[in-house]
N, C-alpha and C positions, 0 to 999 in steps of 0.2 A: 700102563707101561711106564709112564713118566714117574708116577708115585713109587713104583717098585725100583726104578732106576735110582732115584734119589735115596731111597732107604738102603738098598744094597751097597751103594757107594759109601754111604755114611758108615755102615757096619764094617766094610772092608777097610776104610780109613782108620776107624777106631781100633780094629783088631790088629792093624799093622802100624800103629802110631809111631813106634820107635823107628821103623824103616822109613816111613814117610818123612819124619823129622830129619833123618840123616841125609836122605836124598835132597831135601830142600836146603839143608845146611851146605851141602856140596855145591849146589847151584848158587847160593848166596856168595860163597867164597869165590866162585869163578866170575861172578859179575864184577868183581874188583878189576878184572882185566879191561873190559870196555869202559868202565866208569872212571877208574883212577889212573890206569897206566898211561892214557894219552896226556892227562894233566901232568903226570910225573915226567914224561918225556919232554913236555914243553918247557920245563925248567932248565933243560940242558940244550935242547935244539929247538929253534924257532921255525917249525915246519908244519903248517896246517895239513899238508898232505900226509906227513908221518902220523899226526894225531888221528886223522880220519882212517888211515890204514890200520892203526892199532885198535881203534874202536871197532872197525869191521872185523878184524881178526878175533877180538873178544866176543863179538856176537856169534861168530861161527863156532868158537870153542864152546860157548854156552849151549848152542843148538846141538852140537855133537854129544854133549853131556845128556841133554834131555832125550835125544834119540836112543841112547843106551838105557836111560831110565824107563823108556816105554817098553822095552823088552822085559825088564824086571817087573814092572807094574802089571804087565799082562798076566803074569802068573797069579797075582792077587785076584784079578777078575775071575780067574778060573778056579777059585777056591784053593789055591796053593800058596806057596811062599817062596822066598828066594834068599840066598846068602850073598855075601860080598863077592865071593868068587864068581857067582852067576852074573852079578852086576857088571863086573869088569870084563867078563867074557863077552858081554853084550856089545862092547865097543868094537870087537872084531867085525861084527856084522852090521852094526848100526852107523858107524862113522860116515859112510857115504851119504846116507839120508840126512844126517846132521849137517854135513857140509853144504848140501843142496838147499836145505831149509835156511841155513844161515845166509846164503846168497839171496835167497828169495825174500827173507825179512829185510835185508838191506835194500833190495829193489823196491819193496813196498814202502819203505821209509822215504826213499827218494821220490816215489810217486806222490806220496802225501805232502811232503815238505817242499818239493821243487816243481814237479810236473803239473799237478793240479793247480797250485797257485799261479803258475806261469800262464796257463791257458785261460784261467778265470779272470786274469788281469787284462787280457786282450779285449779291447772294447769292440767286439764283433760277435755275430751270431755263431760263426764258425768256431771261434775260440771257446765260447760258452758250451757249444755242443761237444767239442772234444774234451773239455774239462769235465762235463757231466758223464761222458762215456768212460773216461779214465776213473772217475769216482766210483761209478757202479761196478766197473771191472775190479777195483780194489775190494769193494764190499763182497762181491761174489768170491773173490780169491780168499778172503778171510773166512767166509762161511764154509768154503769147500776144504781149504787146506789146513783148517784147524784139526782135521782128522788125519793129517798126513803121517805123523809119528805112529799112531795106533794102526793105521791101515798098513804101513810098511812093516810093522812088527808082527801083525797078526795075519795079514793076507798075502802080501807080496813083497819080496826083497828086490823087485825090479822097480826102479824109481819111476820110469815112464808109466808103467801099469799102475803104480800106487797113486800117481797124480790123476790118472784117468778115473780110477775107482773113487777117489775123493770127490771129484766133480759129479760123478754119477750118483753117489750117496747123497750129496747136498741137493741135487736137483730132484731126486726122488723122495727126499725127506726134508723139504725146505723148512717146514714148521719145527721139526726137531732140531735142525741145524741152528736155527735162530735161537731156540730155547736153550740149547747147550751152550752157545756162545754167551748169551746173557747170564746164564747160571754161573759160568766160569768167571765172567767179569765181576759179578757180585762176590764170588768166592775170593778173587784176588783183592778186591777192595777190603773184604773182611780180613784177609791175610796181612794187610798193612798193620793192623793192630797187634798182630802176633809176629811181627818182623818177618813175614813170609815163611814162617816155619810150618804153619798149618792153616788151611790145607795147602796153600802155596802152589807152585807149578806142578809138583808131583800129584797133588790132589786134582788139578785140572786135567792132567794127562790120564789119570785113573778114571775120572768121570767120562772122558771121551772114549776110553777103551771099553768101559762098561756099556756105554750107549751102542758102540759098534758091535759088541758081542750080542746084545739083544736084537739088533737089527739083522744079524746073521740068522737068528731063529726065524724071523719074518721071511727072509729070502729062501731059506730051506723049505719053509711051508709053501711059499709060492711056487717053488720048483716042483714040489710034490703035488701041487694042485694048480696046474697051468691055466685052468679056466676060471679060477677064483677071482672075486672082486678085490683089487688091490687096496681099495679104500675101507674094506671091512676085514681087517686082520683079527682073528680070534685070540687076542692077547691072553685072556683068562685061561684058555686051553694051552697056549704055548708056554706060559710061565708057571704051570703047575709044578714041574720038577724044580725049577729055579726057586720058587717060593718055599718048597719043602727044604731045600738045601740052605737057604738063607735064614728061614725062620723069623720069629718076632722076638723082641726083647723089651723088658721094662727098664726103667732108669736104674733100678737096683742091679739088673743083669749086666748093664753096660759098665757100671762102676765097680761092681764086685762079682765078676764072672765066676770066680772060684767057689762062690756060695751056691751055685746051681746044683 
């Protein structure tokens, strides 16, 4: 399943390279708000609160953008495509999830930069225990809610249900959740050399959606086979149709697809 996930995601990224680049370019442009706008404001008004407020606003704007991108990238996972009209229409449905995720990211940042150091600095067992509890809570939150945009776009437009489903998916597929997170971290490190144009944040969201889409095949099979062993999923059987649709390619096919 993991091998197929990586291969299909790469093919989808390659086949939609122009769209991926444009989505990442839009995100890069929006990052100017949290990165540069607070510094620009500080030249005119000496207000740390204003700077932090503008940075927080920029983070929320970026998350709203990525939430809309998740709706468009979902169509790529489903062997389809999307246009710019489809992308902008996604904002109508996606903006609440982006707003919530933006606030969530800010809270996580405060947990990491303020709360955990505060409790770890307390020279007591209680402080250490609270600090460790908050640390592992942050780890679980990152593992779970990395799926939030894709779950919201594919499964539920109800934010409360989307958060619940993210936690259930992470708990039931902890190994995959860790692997997907590490894979996307490596992908983002690689993106640095390409100025985050590829695979970038769009590639990370696409990978998460591809993973979620394959997990749904597992849950459909478990629903049809209630007495089956959850640890023995027949992935070879479940992925037959997916493998036929995806196919295999040589390096020549990737670079010169019109010569097929």
